[in-house]
N, C-alpha and C positions, 0 to 999 in steps of 0.2 A: 884951141878951146880954153876959155878962161876959167878962172876958179869959181865962178858963180854957178850955183846949182839951179837947175831948171825946176821951177816950182811944181811942175806937173809930174815930175818924177818922184818916186818914193825915196825917202831918205834911207840911206844905208843903215842897217841896224847897228845899234851900238853893241859893243862887246858885252857878253853876259846878259844881254836883254832878250827875253823870250819873244819869239815872233808872235804876232797877233793871231788869236784863235778865231776860227770860223764858227759861227753859231750853227748847231745842228737843227735841221728842220724836222719838226714833229708831225707824225702822220696820225690821223684819227680814223677809226673804223666806223663808218656810218652807213650800215646796210640799209637797203631799202626794204619795203614791205615784203616783196617776193623772197628776199634773202632770209628774213626772219622765219618765214613759213618753212623754207627748206631746212633751216637749222633745227627747228622744232621737230620736224619729221625724222631727221637723222638721230636726235636724242631718243625719241620714242623707239625707233628701230633698235638702237643699241641696248636700251633697257629690256626690250622683249627678248633679244638674243641672250642677254645675261640671265634672265629669269628661266628661259628654256634650258640653259646649260645647268643651272642649279638644280632644277627639277629632275633633269636626266641623271645627274650625279647621285642625287638622293635615291632615285629609283633603283639604280645599279647597286648602291650600298645596301638598300633594303633587301634586294633579291639575294645578295651575297650573305647578309646577316641571317636571313631565314626567319622562320616562324617564331624562334625563341624571343627575338626582340619584341615582336608584336604581342606574343603571349604575356611577356613581362609587363608591357605597357598596359594591357587590358587588366591584368591582375592587380597592378598598382592602382588603377582607376577604381576597380571594384572595392579594394580595401579602404580607399579613402572616402568613398561615397556611400557604401552600404552600412546601415546601422543594424546592430544586433536586435533580433526580434524580442519582444517582451514575452516571457514564458509565464503562463497563468496555470497554477496547479489547482487540483480539485479542492484543496483545503485553504485557499488564500484568505477566505473570510471567516475561518474558524477562530474560536476564542479559547483561552486557557481555562481549565477546570482543575483546581488543586485536589489531588487525592493522596492520602497517606501512602507512602511507598510500601509499608507493611501490609497494605490491603492486597498485595500480590497473592496472598494466601486466602483471599475471600472472594466468593462468587460461585455461580453455577458451573463455570468452565474450568475450575481448578483440576489439575492433573495430579492424581495420587496413584502411584504404582511402585514397583520395586526399586525405582531410582529416585522417586520423589516422595519423601515422607510428608505427612500432614501435621503442621505444628500446633493446630488449634483444637485437637481432639477433645480435650477435657475442659475447654473454655467456651464452648458454644451451647452449653446446656439450656441457656435462656432462649435460644432460637428454636428449640425443639418442641414438638407437640406430641402428647401421648395418644396412641391410637385406641387404646382400651376405652370403651364407652363412647367413642366419637361417632359421628354420623356415619351410618353404614355398617358399623361393627355388629357382628352377630347375624347380619342379614346378607350383605354383599361380600363380606370378608370376615374371616376369623384370624386369630393370631397363633403363631407357632411357639417355638420353644422359649422365646423371650417373654411370652405372655404379656402381662400388664406393663412390662418394661419396654415394650416395643414402641419406639419413637421415630419420627422423621422430622426433617426441618419443616417448620410451620408453613412456610410459603409454598411448599410443593404439595401440601396435603390436598387442596382442591383438585389439582390435576390428577393426582394419584387416585383419588376417590372416583372421579369421572371416568378414568380409564378402566378401573375394575368394574364399575357399574355397567359400562357399555360392553365389556367382555362377557359378563354374565348374561346380559340381555341378548347377545349375539350367539351364545353357545347353548345348544339344546341339552347338553349334559350337565350344565351348571344351573344352580338355583339359589334360592334365598332361605331355605329352611333346612332342618336337620335331615329331612328325607332326600335332600339333594346333595350333590357334590358342590363344594363351595371353594372359593379362592382363599388361600391362606397366605398371609404375609408372614413368611417364615423368619424373616430377619430384617431389621432396620438399622438404626444407629447403634454403634458399638463403642464402648469406652475402651481405652487402652488396656485396662485390666481384663475386661471381658474378652477382648481379642487375644490377649496373651493366654488365657485359659483354653480357648479353642485351638490355638496354635500348638500348645503343649500336648494336646491330645492327638494331633495329626503328625504322622511321620513325613508326609509329602506336603511341602509348602506351596505347591502349584495350585492347590485348591483353597488353602487358607493362607491369606497374606500375612507377612511378618507384621507384628504389632507396630503401629505407627505408619504403616504403608497400606492400610486397608481403606477402600472407598467407603466402607460402612462408618468410618470415623467422621465423615463429613455430614451425615444425615441426609445425603442426596441419593443414597442407594437402597434398594429393597430387593429381597429374594422372594419371588412369587411362585407358589406351587398350588396343588389341588389337595384339599382335605376331603376325602370321600365320605359318603354316607356310612361306610363301614369303618370310619375313623382311622383311615390310613392316609399318610401324606405321600403323594406321588408327584412326579413332574407333569407339566402340561402335556396333554395328549396332542396328537398331530394337528387337529383342527384348532385347538386353543393356542398352540404355539404359532401356527400360521397366522392367526388373527393378530396376535401380539406383535409379531415381526412386521406385519403389514400396517399396523395402526398405532403402535406405541409412540412413534415420532410425532403424531398429531397432538399428543399430550405433553410433548417435551422430553420423552424418555428414549433411550437407546438400549439395545441388547449389547451390554458392555463388552463381553468377552466371547470372541469367536476363535475357535481353535486354530484357524488359519492365520490369525494375527498373534500367535503365541510369542514369537520373537520380539514383538513390539510391546505387548502387554505383560508378559511374564506369567500369564494365567491361562490354564487350559480352558477348553470349551465349557461355558456356564450359561446354558440357555435360560436359566431362571433368574439371572442377575440383571436387574434393570437400573439404569443410572439416569437421573434427571440432569439435562444440560440446557433446557429451554427449547421452545418450539422451532424457531428458524434453524438453529444449529442441529437439532436432532433430525429435522427433515433433510437438510443439506447432506449430513453425514450418511443418512439412510439411502438417499438417492444416488450418492456417489461411492457407496461401499467403503466408507472411511471409519476407522476406529478413532477414538479421541486423540490418541497420540499423533495420528496422521493429520487429523483436522487442525490441531494446534500448530503443527509443523508447517502446514500449508499457509495458515494465517501469518505466522511469524516470518516466513521467507518470501511469500508472494504478495501478501497484503500488509506489509510493514509500512506504517505511516511515513517513515523517513525515506523510503525508497520506492514505493509503488506509484504507478501512474493513476490508479483509481482504486477505491475500496472494492471488496467483494459485494456485488449487488445480487440479492436473492429475492425472488418474488414468490409468495405463497398464495394459493387461491386463484380465482379467475373473476373477471368482470368487476362488479361492485364489491365482491368479497376479497379482491386481491389486496395484498399488503406487501409493500416494498421495504426491504431491509438493506442497510449498508453496514458492512462489518469490516473492521480493520484492527490490526495489532499495534500496540503502542509500548515501546520499551520502558521498563521501570527505571527511575533515577536512583542514584546512590544517595541522594539527599533525603531529608525527612519527608518531603512531599514530592510527588511527580506531577508536573504541570501537563495534563493531557489536553490536547487540542480537540475540541468538539464543535459541532455546528452552533451557530447563533440561535438564541431563543426565537421561536416563531417559525423555524424552518423544518421542524420535525414534530412528531406527536409524542415520542418517548425516546429516552436514551438510557441504556444500562451499561455499566462497566464492571467487568469481572476480571479478577486476577487469574493467572494460569498456574499459580503455585510454583513458578519457575523464575522467569525474568521479565515478565511484562503483563500487560492488560489487554483484554479483548473489549473493544467498544462496539456496541450494537445500536445503530440508529434506526428507529422505526419511523418511516415517512408518513 
């Protein structure tokens, strides 16, 4: 064998020379149409299985967690979606009316008793009217020990006169001449000085109020009795008293002192003492057996403007004669004026505001 190399043979590799690399053959996945459909079906089945597993796990967790989680979720939803309802009160459209806070001692419903003195006794003389020589004097009524000094507040005189006239007309024993028994207005307005004189003569103050604490200081109270044809002063007889108790409220008066209410009024039974408070108030008190102390307490606690759901609604009369009243209490302010909220003009026929001689006002709306 000679030294020549066969050209068909691979030459021997040189030292440190890398042997030739074979090229890797690349394979490509080229599925046909049937293969693609099969693959899609497998993916869908896998997704369905995963979904079922998730739902099953949640169901088990919900059952273990119990109703508390459900309740919490429901509560949270309610809190985030429910809006607070708009609360409409009965006085939303009311407007302010400024009243001097000192007027708490002015009005038909002021309370004067052993606990509440009347501060205006000697400053209301211009509001009084003399009964001597007035219409009905000497005919339907005569005057008692005060004589020509007998006075009442001017604005209650028409109601007082009408009540006495109707009493006389309804009573067979009463008349309008000296030959008949007649109504006597034994007492009306009293000054502080006059009250002091009466008090000094009485050892028991349960019949004569302490000066400054008498309703007679207001000009709203009268003592009514009978002056007989024999010129004696006696109390109303049974029929006359019964008529007064049944009818005085129709004229705005109440029998002020009932012995059964002594602990509240501080005065023993006085069947002859009548106090003007206004028609709707007198009628409500009469129907419900309330004295003035109880009535004012009811208004202050149950029908307080600041806290009540509605005012006291009271209807007098029937049919076309019916009149509706709305009554509520309004606390007095410590300021010079009290801004009392009242209905807007055009929504009522009349409004009256009376102090209670304590801490507030009584508003009476006539519809």
